[in-house]
N, C-alpha and C positions, 0 to 999 in steps of 0.2 A: 854724263854717262853713268849708268848705274853700275856699282861695283858688286857683282853677285857674290853670295857666300861660296865657300870652297866647294860645297856640294849643293848645287841649285839648278833649277829648271825654270824656264819661262813658257807660258802657254799662249797659243793662238787658237781661238775657238772656244766659246763658252756654252755650247749646247748641252744636250742631255748627257753625253758620254763624259764631258769635262767634270761633272760632279762625281762620276764613278772614279775618275783619276784622283780627284781631291780626297775622296774617302780613303783611297788606297795610300796616297801620299802621307796622310796623317799617321799611318802606321810606321812611317820611316822618319823618326824624329830628327835625323841628321840631314835631311833634305829639305831645302827651303824653296818656295816659289817666289821668284824675283819680281815678275810682272806678268800682266795678262793683257791680251788685245782681242777684240771681236768687232766685226764691222757693224754690228747692231748695238748702238749706244745703250739702249735700255737693257738689253740682255747682258752687256758687259757690266753695267752698274749693278744689276741684281746679283750677278755671280760674285763680283768682287766684294760687295757689301756682305753677302752671306758668309764668305770665307775669310773676310778681312785681308784682301789682297790689293796690291798696287796695280793701277790700270794705266795703259798707254792710250792716247786718244787717236792714234793713227798707226798704220803699219810702218810707214817710214820712221816715225818716232820710236816705235817698238824696236825696230832693227838698229837704229842709231844708239839706243840706250845700252845695247849689249856689246861687250868687247868680243873680238874674235875668239873662237873656241868655246863659247857658251853653248849650252844645250837647250833646244827649243822643242816643245811638244806640239806637233801640228794636229790639232783636234777639230779641224774644220770639217765641213761636209765633203764627201768624197769628190765631188766635182771640182773642189778647190784645192785638193791635195797637191796636185802638180804645181800650180802657180805659186802657192805659198811655200812649199818645200824648195822650189827653185830660187825664190827670193832669199830664203834663209841660207841656202848653200852658197849663193853668190856673195852673201855678206860674210862668209867664212864661219858660219855657225853649224854645229852638229845638229842633226835632225832625227827625232823619233816621231814617225808619222803613224796616225791611225790607219787602219786598213781601208781599202787597198792602197798600195804605194801610188798607183796611178790607174785611171780607168782606161788608159791606152798604153799598149806595150811600148810604142816608140817613145812615149813620154817617160815611162819607167826607165828605159835604157838611157835616156838623156840625163835623168836625175842620178842614176848609178855612175855614169861617166863624169858628171859634174862634181860629185862628191870626191871622186878619185883625183880629179884635176886640182881641186882646192884643198886637198889633204884634210878632209873632214869626214866624220863618220855619219852614215845614213842607215837607219833601221826602220822597220815597220812592225806594227801589231799584227796579230795578237801575240802576247807574251806568255800565254798559259803554258807553252812548252818549257818555260823556266820554273813552273810551279811544281809542287810536291807530287801531285797525282801523275803528271806526265813524266817527271824524272823517276818516279818509282816504277812506272811501267817500263821505261827504258832500262832501268837497273835490272828488272826481272828478266827482260829479254837478253841482256848482255850476260847474265849469270845462269842462263839455260834452265830457268825454273820450269818452263813449259816445254823444254826441248827445242829442237830446231823449229823456228816459226815458218809456216808454209803458206798462210793466207790470212788476210786481215779484212774484217768488215767494220766499217765506221759509219755511223748514222748521225745526221744532224737535222732531224725532223723536229719542228718547233710547235706542232699543233696547227689548228686552223686559225692562224693569226688574223685574216681578214674579218673574222667574226668576234675577235677579242675586243674587250672594252678599252682599246688603246687610247681613246681620247681622254681617258682619266689618268693615264700614266704621266706622272710629273717627276722631275728630278728634285734633289734637295733644294736647289735654288729656284725652282719653279719652271724650269725648261720643259716643254712638252716632248713626249717621245716623237721623233721626226718621222712620222708615218710615211709621208710622201717620199722623203729621201730613201727610207728603207725599202719601199716597194719599187721605186724607180731604179735604185742600185741593184736590188735583187738579193735573195737569200744566199746565193752561191758566193757572190763577191763579199757579202757581209759576213758569212759564217763558215765557209769551207776552210778558211785558214785555221780555225780552232783545232781541227784534227790534222790538216795538212802539215802544220808546223810540227806537231808531235811526230808524224811519220817521217818527214824529211829530216828532222833532228836526229832520229834514231837510225834511219836506213839510207840517208843521203839523197842524192838527186833522183828525180823522176826522169826516166828515159823516154817514156811514151804515154800519152793520154788517149784513151778511147772513151768517148763520152757522148751523151745526148742531154738536151734540156728542153723544157717546154713551159709555157704559161698555161696553167690549167684552171685558174680563176681570173678571168679578165675583168670582172666588175669590182675591182678594188679602187681605193682612193687614187692610185696611179697604176697604169697598166702598160703593157708592152715589153716587160722584162720577165724572163723565166722565173717561176716560183717553185720549180722542181728541176733537179738535175741528178744524174747518176753517172758515175765514172769508174772505169777500171784503170788503175795506175800501175804501170810497170816500172820498177825502180832499177837503176843501174846495178844495184847490189843483187838483183834477182828476186826481191820481194814483190808480191802482187797484192794489191789492196783494192777493195771496192768502197766508194764513198758516195753517200746520198745526202742531198740537201733538199728541204722543202719547208714551206710554211702552210702546208695543207695536211700532210699525214700526221697521225697522232704523235705526241711528244715522245721522242726516242733519241737519246744521246749516248747510246752504247758504243763502245769500241771493243772489239773482240779479236784477240790474236790466237789463231788456231795452230798449236804446235804439236810435235810428236807425242808429248806426254799429256797434253790436256789443253785447256783454254785459259788465257789471261783475259780478264774483263774489267772494264771501267764503265760505270753507268752514267756519269755526269761529266760532260766536257767543261762545264762552267763552274766547277767547284774544285779549287786547289787542294781541298782536303778529301776528295772523293776516294773511296776505297778501291784499291787494285786487288783483285781476288784471283786465285788460281783454282781452277776446277779440274781435278784429276779425272782421267778416264778409267773405267773399270768394266768388267763384264759381269753380268748377272743373268743367269738362266739363258745363256747363249746370246744375250743382247749386249751391245756395246753402249755404255752410258757415260754421262758426265755427272760428277758430284753436284747436286743441286745447290748446296751451300759451299761456297769456295773458302779457301784459307786466305786470309788477308796477308798481302806482302807488305812489310814495313822496312823502312830504311834504318831505323834505330838511332837516328840523330836528329838534333834540332835542324829545321830546314829554313823557313823564311816567315816573316810576319804574315798572319792571316787577317782577313777582313770579314766582318759579319755579312751574312746573306742580305742582299738587297734586291728585291724583285726576283728575277730568274737566276741570278748569279751570286756566287760566293768566291769571286776572283780578286786577286790583288793586281790591279791594272798597272801598278807602279813597278812591278818586277822588271819590265823591260827597260824603262828609263834608269832605274837604279843600277841594273847590271851594266848599262852603258856608261854611267858615271864611274863605276868601278873600273871598267876597261880603260877609260880616259886617264884615270889616276895611275893605272898600272902600265900604261903605254902599250896596249894590245888592242886588237879588233874586238868589238863586242860579239857576243855569241849570235845575236840576231843581226848578222853582218849585212852589208849592202848586197853581196852575192846571194845570201839567203833570201833577202827581201825581193830581189829581182826574180829569182827562180820561183818563189811562192807566187808572185804576181803572174808569171807566165802560165803556171799550172792552173791557177784560179781562173784566169781569163779563158783558157782553152776549154774548161768545163762550162763556164758561163755562156760562152758564145756558140756552143756546139749545135744548138737548135735541133729540130726534129729530123734533119738529115744526118745528124751525128757527125763526129769527127774522129779521125785516127791521126793524131798529130805528134810528131817527134819534137821534143823540147830542144831549144837552141841555147838555153842557159843551163848552168849547173852550179852546185855548191857542195861543200863537204858536209858530212854528218856533224852534228853539234857536239862539242866537248861537254861532258856532263858537268853539272854544277858541283862545286867542291864537296858539298855535303851529300852528294848522291853517288860518289865514286866507290 
């Protein structure tokens, strides 16, 4: 049995996203990677050789090597999330899973209950809600910088990805961008969480989802899954938000909070250091206008380690696992709790599966708003 370092993680899945996690983990010198497993021996070898990591030659060996209470990062393909997470939870291991928690809500509920039964923690990505941009936006809302928030528009449009040169996209260790998985899973399940986590963290649980989704480009490498969705989210707190996701519309990652005094705006969901700006309203010649150049909102404190931009993102993917390690040391639930992960999964799937008939669906799960990070209070 491997004796992990005091602050360590182990990884299952060595595909494209695993390299993004390793890039981020290198920014946290106090966290070690104990071992790695992937069902593809060549992919496993290439990843471990590139990063200088120990590899396990089978999933049973991987699980046997770890004592109860270790933290595992499940970075496998979405279709494998449920099976791998379940095996880890049954072994008494804490799990941080890539999104979504599960592709089926019944499976997500099973994982949530299994974690509770085995007294282990379960969380899922994305963790950008723990990043500086998201925490700054939440700080601005809590401190009434834009006045009472009335409505939110969130956009997660990534451009016309089916025409992008994605065959040339390779990770640090040589893994190709998983185009077939991305198109099969769909942009809503893959990307809605980036802003859903921000909104749920700030405003709490979603009460009702009114949504529609469609596949508007069928001649992709994989088809049959919506590549566009739009949803209106009604929160228990009274907030109302509109969220769009697509891999067709021009790139637009803005989030705007419309308040009584003006507008809070973030332009980049995938940049932890993205500016949060406040655009005050004013009248000019009987016209109501917003300042075109906003005033940047700053926390005024050191926040968290940043990582260099790679591809479309400048995100520290390790923020979630590291906060989970902090929670385990401090004997508390992590901020991205199992309740949070389950609720995120339900909202995401409601939007994804709405179809052209649309849906008006009340949520059956709930979670509390997230406690701010210590440096953002």
